[in-house]
N, C-alpha and C positions, 0 to 999 in steps of 0.2 A: 551838637555843635561840632563843626569841623575844625581840625587843626591843619592849616595849610602852610606848607613849607615854601616860602618865597625864595627864589634863587639868589636874591641879593641880601635879604634880611634874616633868613632863617624861619623857624616855625612861629606862626602867629595865629591868633583867633580869627575865624572867618568873618567877623564883623569889621575887620580892617580892609576887606577886599570887596570888589564889585565884579559881578559876572559880566562877561563881554560877548557871550554868544558862542557859536560854533567856530572852532579854529580851522585854519587851512582852507578858507573860502577864497578862491582866486578872483581878483578883480577882472572884469571882462577886458580883453585886448582892445576892442574898439567899442567903447560904450556909446558913442554917438550913432552907431549902426544898429543898435538894439531896438526892437519894437517896444512899445509900452508894456506889453505882456512879459517879454523877456527881461526887461529892466525890473519890473515888479517881482518876478521870480528870483532875480539876483538879490534884491533888497530884502524880501520878506520870507522866502521859502527856505527852510533849513531842515536838515535831517532831525528826526525825533527818535533816536536810536535807544532801544532798551538794551542796556549793557554798557560796554566800554565806549566812551565818547570823548573826543578831543574838544576841549573848551579853551576860550581865552579868558584871562582874569587880569584885573588891575589891582595892584597893591596901593589903594587910594589914600590910606592914612600913614603909609610908610614911605618907601622909596619912590612911589608913583610910577612904577615901571610895569609894563604889560608882560605877561608870560603865558605859556600854554600849560594845560594840565590834562592828563589822561585820567578820567574818573569813571567809575561804574555808576550808571544812573539808577540802578536798582539798590545796590548796597552802600553807595556813597564812598566806597573804597577809592582812595587816591592812589593810582598805580604809578604815575610818573609826573614830575614837574620839569619842564624844559623851556629854554629861552625861545622867544619869538624868532621866526626865520629858520628854525631847525626842523627836520622832518619828524613826523610822529613816531614814537618808539613802538616796538612790537609788544606782544602780550607779556613778555618776560621783563619789560622795563628797559630793554637794550635798544640802542639806536638802530634805525633801519638803513642808515647811510653812514659814511665816514666822517660827517661833520656834526657838530652839536654836542651837547652834554646833557643826557637824560639823567635825572637824579635817581640813584638806586640806594640812597641813604635810608637808614631805618626810620627817620622822621618824615619820609616822603609819603607815608601812608598812615591811615588812622587805625588800621587793624592788623598790620603785619606786612610781610613782604610778598606773600602769595598773591598772584594776580589771577583772575578768572580766565577761562579759555575764551579767546575771541577769534579763534581760527575761522569761524564763519562770517566774521565781520569784514565788510569791505572798507578799505582805507583810501581807495582811489577817488579822485574828484569826479563828480558827475557833470554831464553837460547841462547847461542852463535850461535848454529846452526839453530835457528828458523827463522832467517832473511835470505831470499834467496838473492843471489847476483844479481845485475842488469844484464840483458842480455849483454854478451860480456865484463863484468867487469874483469873476470879472465879466463884464459885458461890453 
């Protein structure tokens, strides 16, 4: 069972939260100009990263606020919890820009404050059309 630190309410059991998918997925600038395939890729295609992954979470039975979490998908270690609209923190749990407040409190992780090395992990957004569809996915 995960102990998730809500930015507004503090540490709570994971049963109070709902997973909201990958964080930092930009809405297309001109959605009306997208082809059906590009729109489907925006809606349904997400990274499936092994290791550090930025996720959106909703504290559904508490403050009902959305927030982002940087979590290791292999070990379930929570590396950082930070508000929506702020950039993803780096591996050490520090902010990558001058705005936002990444949590470095002791209760922001389930197993300690050490974060795994994510130096090989890309944090930049990819183009919508850069991910090919699986064979036979759409015709």
